[in-house]
C-alpha positions in Angstrom: 12.2 2.4 15.5 9.3 2.8 13.2 7.3 0.4 11.0 7.9 0.4 7.3 6.3 -1.3 4.3 8.8 -2.4 1.7 7.7 -2.5 -1.9 9.0 -4.3 -5.0 9.1 -1.7 -7.8 8.7 -2.8 -11.4 11.4 -2.0 -13.9 11.5 1.5 -15.3 9.6 0.4 -18.5 6.7 -1.1 -16.5 4.4 0.2 -13.9 3.3 -1.0 -10.5 4.5 -1.8 -7.0 3.8 -4.7 -4.7 4.3 -4.8 -0.9 6.8 -7.5 0.0 7.5 -6.9 3.7 6.4 -5.0 6.7 9.0 -4.5 9.4 10.5 -2.3 12.0 13.6 -0.3 11.2 15.4 2.9 12.1 14.7 4.4 8.6 13.7 3.6 5.1 17.2 2.6 3.9 17.6 0.1 6.7 14.1 -1.3 6.0 15.1 -1.8 2.3 18.4 -3.5 3.4 16.7 -5.8 5.9 14.0 -6.8 3.4 16.6 -7.3 0.7 18.0 -10.3 2.5 14.7 -12.2 2.0 13.4 -10.8 -1.3 14.6 -12.0 -4.7 14.5 -9.3 -7.3 14.0 -9.8 -11.0 15.8 -7.9 -13.7 15.3 -4.1 -13.3 13.3 -4.5 -10.1 14.2 -2.4 -7.0 12.9 -2.1 -3.4 11.6 1.1 -1.8 10.2 1.7 1.7 7.7 4.1 3.1 6.4 4.5 6.7 3.6 2.1 7.4 1.6 4.9 9.0 1.2 6.5 5.5 -0.2 3.4 3.9 -2.3 2.6 7.0 -3.9 6.0 6.7 -4.6 5.5 3.0 -6.2 2.1 3.7 -8.4 3.6 6.5 -9.6 6.3 4.1 -10.4 3.7 1.4 -12.3 1.6 3.9 -14.2 4.7 5.2 -15.1 5.7 1.6 -16.3 2.2 0.8 -18.5 2.1 3.8 -19.9 5.6 3.0 -20.7 4.5 -0.6 -22.4 1.3 0.6 -24.5 3.3 3.0 -25.5 5.9 0.4 -26.7 3.3 -2.2 -29.9 1.3 -2.3 -30.1 -2.0 -4.2 -26.8 -1.4 -6.0 -28.4 1.3 -8.2 -26.8 4.3 -6.6 -28.5 7.1 -4.7 -32.3 7.1 -5.1 -34.4 10.3 -4.6 -37.0 10.1 -1.8 -40.5 10.6 -3.2 
């Protein structure tokens, strides 16, 4: 069993996805089936799942990048040359 994040995907004529569940399942198809019992979909919406480890790695990278940027700036003005 692995952890999956299940996303609600917007209809084909729109963009975006929103996480609606995080759960353990044998595979992505099972994760979608399990989440589908508790998620109401609008017209044209679908569900998709991806391994949670993938999104967890993306989030860790975003956090690392944010911390690095905060460390490299001074006073919110961006990098300042030493004189």
